[in-house]
N, C-alpha and C positions, 0 to 999 in steps of 0.2 A: 357717579357716586354709589349707586346700589351695587354695581358690580366689583367696586374697590372694596366695599365692605363686605361682600362675600369672599373676597380673597383674603381679607383680613381675619374672616371668621374661619376659613379653612384652616390657615396657619395656626390660629387658635386652638383649632380643634385637633390639629396634627401635635401640638405641644401638649395639649391635655392627655393624649392617648400615650405619651411617653415615647413616640416614635420619632425617628430622624431618618433622613434620606440616607439610603445605603450606597457607598460609593465601591462602584465595581473596580476590581483590579484588573487592568489590562495587560499585564506582562506578569502572571503568576509564577512562582518559581517552585521549584521541589522543597521538599522538607528536609533536604541533605545540603551541602555545600554546593552552591552552583553559582557562580558570579554572572551578574546579568551581561547579556549581550545583544546588542540591536542589530548586528550585522545579518542582514537576508542572505539566503542561498544566491548565488551569481546566476542570473536568468540566462547568461550566455555561455554558462559553463560547459565544456564539451562532455558529451556522454561517456559515462564510466567505462563502456567496453570499446572506446575509440582507442585507447592508449595501446591496443593489441593489433591494429591495423591489419584486421580480419574482413575482408569485404563481404564473404558469405554470411558471417556472423551478425555483421553490421545489417544486411538486407534482411535477414530471416526476422531480428529483432524489430525493426521498424515495421515490417509486414505485420508482426504479432501484436504491436502496439495499435496499429490500424484496424485489425480485424477481430482481435480476442473479445469475446462476448461478455466475460467478466468485467473487463476494464471498460467496456461500452455500457453495462448497467451500472457501473460505478460513476461512469460521467451522467447518465440521466439522473441519479441520485442526487449528484452535485447540482443539476440544473433544478430539480425540485426544491433544494434548498435554496438556491437563488430566488426563485418564484416567491417562495414564502418571505423570504427577507425582504424583497420588493413590496410585498402586500404589507408588511409590518411598517415600512417606511412611511407609507401614505397614511397610517391610523392616526398619528399625531398633527395630521394637517386638516385644515378646514374641509367639512364635506358639503357638496352642493347638489340640490335634487331639484329637478323639474317636477312642478306638481300639475296636474289638469283635471277637470271633471265636466261632466254633464248630468244635468237631471232634466226630468220632465213629469209632470203630473199624471198619473193613469186615470185618475177620477176627481173630478172638480164639482162642486156645488153648482146646481143650475144657475144661480145668481152670479158665479164668479167665472172669469175667464181661465181657461188652462194656461200655464206659464212653464216655458222652459228657461233654463238657466245653464250659463257656461261659466266657467272660472279656469284660471290659469295663475300660476306663480311660481316663486321660486323659495326654497327653503335651505337655509344654511346653519350646520352645527359644527361645533368646535369643542373639543375637551381641551381646557387649559392643562397643560401637564405640570402642574406645579411640582409634584413630588416625584416626577420622573417615571411615573408608571408606564407609560407608552414608550418612553425613550428606552428603559430597561427591557421592554418586550422586544424592541427593534435591535437593540445590541445584542441579547439572546440568539435572535435568529439570525443575525450577522456572524455571531460566532459558530452558530450551526452550519451555515454556509462554509466557513473557513475550515471547519472539522470534516464535512464533506469532500472538499477539496484535497485535504490532507489523506482522507481516505481513499481518493482517485488516484492521487500520487502514488500511495501505497499499493493500490492494485496494479498500475503500470510498472511499478518497480518490480513487484512480484511476478509479473509477466516476463519482462527482460531476463530477470535471474534464471526462471524458468526455462526460457529459450537457451540460455547460454549453458545451463547444466545439461539439457537433451543435446545441445550441439557437441560437448565435450565428452558427453557420454557416449556419442556416436563415433567420435574421434577415437575414444578408449578402445570401444568394441571392435572397431576396424583394424585398429593397432594392435590388437590382441590376435585377431583372426588372422592378419599376415604375418605376425610372429609365429603362431601356432602352425600355420602351414609352412613357414620357412624351418621349423624346428623339426616337423613331422618330415619333410623332405631329408633334412640331414640325418634324422633318425633312420630313415629308409635306406639311405646310402650306406649308413653303418650297418644296418640289418644284412643288407647283401656282403659287404666285407666279412663279418662275423660268419655268415652262411658258407662262404667261399672257404673260410679258415678251417670251419666245422667238417667240409666236405674233403678237406686236406688232411683231417685228423689231427689238426693243430690244437684247436679248442675244443670243448666238451659242448654237450646239448643244452647245458645249463645257461651258457653264454648267450646262444642262440634264444632261448626261452626268454631270458631278461631283456633282450634288446626287444623282441616282439612285443612284451610286456610295457616296454618303455613307448613303443610307437603306437600301441593300442591307447594308451594313457593320453597320448597327446591328441589322436584323432577322436577321443571321446570327449574332450574339451571344447571341441570346435560346435557341435550343435547348440549348447547353452551359450555360447558368444552370439552364434547367429540368432537365436531366439532374443536375447537381450537387445541385439541391433534392431531387430522388427519391432520389439516394444518400444524402443526410444524412437523410431521413426512415428509410430503411432501416438506418442506421447507430444513431439513436436509438432504433428499436424493438429492435435487437440489444441495446442497453445495458438495455432497459426488460425484457428476458428475454422478448420476444415475435419471432415469425416476421415477417421482412419482409411488409408488406401486410396483417398481421393488426390493425394500429392504425391509425386514421385522424388523422394530424396536421396536417390541412389547416387547423385552427384556431389550431395552437400557432403562436406569434411573430406572431401577425396584426398586431400594432401597427408591424411594419417598423422598429422602433425600438431602437438600442443604449441601455443604461442610462447614466445620467449618474454618473460614476465620482468617488468620493470623492478626496481627497489621497491621495497614496502615503504608506503607512504608514512609521513612524520606526522603524528597527532598531538595537536597544541593542548589547548584548553577544552577538557571534556564538554564544558556546558555549551560548546558550539553544535554539539548534537541536538539541542532544542530547537536550532533553526535548520540543521542538514536534513535530520530525520522526518519523513513525512508523518510517520506514526506518531511521534512524539510532539508534531505541530498540531495533529489531530487532537490528540489527549489535551493538550494545552487549551484549544479552542473549545473544547468540552468542558473544561474547567472555568473558562469565562462566561460559557452559557450558563452553567449551575450558578455563577455569581451573580449573574444578571436576573436570572431568575429569582434570586432571594431578593434582589432589590424590587422585583415587581410584586413579589409577595408580600413585602413589607408596605409597599405603596398602596397595596389593595386594602390595608387597615386604616389608610390616612383618608380624609374627605377628598372628594372628587368633585371638581366644579367644571360646568359645561356652560357654554353661550349657544344662544339659539337666535336666529333672525329668519321670520318667514313674511314673504310679501305675496299678497293675494289680489287678484284682479277679478270680480265677478260681474257678470251681464244677464239681465232679466228684463222684463217688461216695465220694471220701475227705473230702469236706466243701469249705469255702471257705477261698482262701488271698488274701492281700493282700500286694502287693509294692509298695514305693516306693524309687526309684532316683533319686539325684541325681549329676549328673556334669559334669565340666568338660572341656573340649577345647582344646588350643593347637596351632595349626599355623603352623609358620614354614618358609616356602619356602628351601630348600637349593640344589637344582639343577634349574633349568629350561631351561637351555641359552640364557639370555640373554632368554627369553619377555618376562617382566614388565619387564625393563630396556628393552626395544626398544619395549614399549608406552608405557611412561612418556616415552621419546624422543620419539615419535610424537605424543602429545597436547602435548607443550612446541612441537613443531613447529607443530602445528595452532594453538595459541594465538598463535604469533607471525605466522603467516600472516592470521589473522583480525584481529590489532591492527594490521597493515599495511593491510588492506581497509578496517578501520573509520577508520583515520587518511584514508586517501585518499577515502572516502566523505565524511568530514566536510569536508575542504578542498573537494571539489567542491561541497558543499551552500552552503558560505558562498560561493563563487565565484558559484554560481547566483544567490544573493539579490542579491548586490552587481552583477550583471551585468543582471539584470531590472529592478533599481531604477534604473540608469543609462540603460538603454535605454527603459523606460518614462516617464522624464524627457524623453528626446530625441524620443520619439514624439509626445508632448504638443506639443512645439515644432514638430515637423514639421507637424503639422495645424493648428497656427495659421499656418504659413506657407502650407499649401495653401489656406487659406480666405482669406488675403490675395490669393493668385493667382487664386484663383476669382473674387474679386470686380473685379480687374484685368480679367480675362477677359472679363466680364459687360460691364463698361464698354467695353472695346475692341469687342466685338460690337454693343452699342447704337450706337456712334458708326460702326461699318461698315454697318451695316443703313441708318442715317439717310443716309449720304453715297451708298449704292448705290440706296436709294429715291428719290433727288434726282438720280440719273443722273451723280453726279460721279466715280464709281469703276465698275470692272467688278465680277464678283461673286466674283473671287479673295479678297479680304480678307475678305469674310463668311464663305466656305467655309472658310479657315484658322481664323478666330476660333471657329466653330461647331465645328470638328473639336476645337480644343484644349479649349474649354469643356466639351466631351463628356468628354473623356479626364480632365480634372481633376476633373468630378463622380463618374466610376466610380472613380477613385483614391481619392477621398475616403473613399467607402462601404468600400473595401477596407482603406485604412489606419485608418479607425475600428475596423473589426473586428480587425485586428492589434493596436490598443491594449488592446482589451477582451481578447483572447486573450493578450498580455503581463501583464495584471492575473490572469488566471486562473491562470497559469504562476506566477506570483509567489504566489499562494496556495498552489499546490501545493508550492513549494519552502519555503514556510513551515509545511507541514504541516497546513494546513488553517485552523481545525478544523472537524469536522463536526457540532458541536453535540452536546448532551446526548443520550445513549442508552442505555437500561437494558442492564445487562451481566449473563451468566449468573451465578445464583448457585451458587457452588461453594466449598466449604471448603477 
């Protein structure tokens, strides 16, 4: 009856303080239009890079996900958050302790006998979470763990994207090197032809100098491409958790070919990004954690009720004695000079801060996807136009060569057509790389996915 009376008193204290239990919003939405969606990312969805059917790329990304130290550090942070959540889960359950003691008189009166005393017992305490203080703390730690899970997924997605970018950078540089070497060979053949015509007195020294300049320009572009290739090898090694030079990537990207890209994906409801993107899931979990901390701070201003049960068995010369004590305690904050209220105000400000950041992140995510879809579509159109121009330049070069060989024109039309054709061929390689890079960025903006992966078994 006394315990029931304390509970009633606690409720009365909460009413007198003007406070009510704060209800935590478990599915907060941005401050802009975003229809709620309960659909979770498919656990068995294929990895985002699997649509290209490139075994080398697949092997590199999977190795990086297993070896990258940034991803490993993010996983350990997730494990820490899980452990903290597990500790919070036990806080609102009864706590049981075993107690024991031994005492002995060091000095006794000459008329009394020395006495030894042993004691053993159990002590149980339990805070009745009437106003959900402990439960709010548990919910906050659960949300923290969900946030760390999102951060882990973000780190892994960043690694996969980094490997893909380095891989296709290698493809680009190897393609450029092969193209430059082919163009240099063609320019060298043209130089021999011009030199022969010069020796025959058909053309001037200027034609020879122009062709030599063109050949020199092509050869000067080879060292930067080789340097960029070496830098990309080092970047790829770093993502794989290796020291630069430790791994030999000479055989990687040996096809010198970009993948055939499927059609651009169709994006439906933008609010699906709240579930697809790990960074948005992490931001949403941070918002839930802040809301739960607000509930905890409010509950700290309301009475706290605890029960205790102590059982003790004592042995001495006088015999053995047993004691059982049942207690209940009620604590109602009265004067703390605004400490608890200030903490409550602070947690509400943290919630509002995270809500604004969450909203801005969502707006940016929607913009990124929309921008990448439009830019990717225009990039495809650009490549089509460049292919048309390349065909026209090739026809122009053929016509100029034919007229030059027939002695109808000087070398300038040939020189100009060759220069423009070489430039468009090199640009096509770079623009193809940009198209693939835009598609990689789109997959990143859509949150992957990374494919099925076993998750840690945690209760």
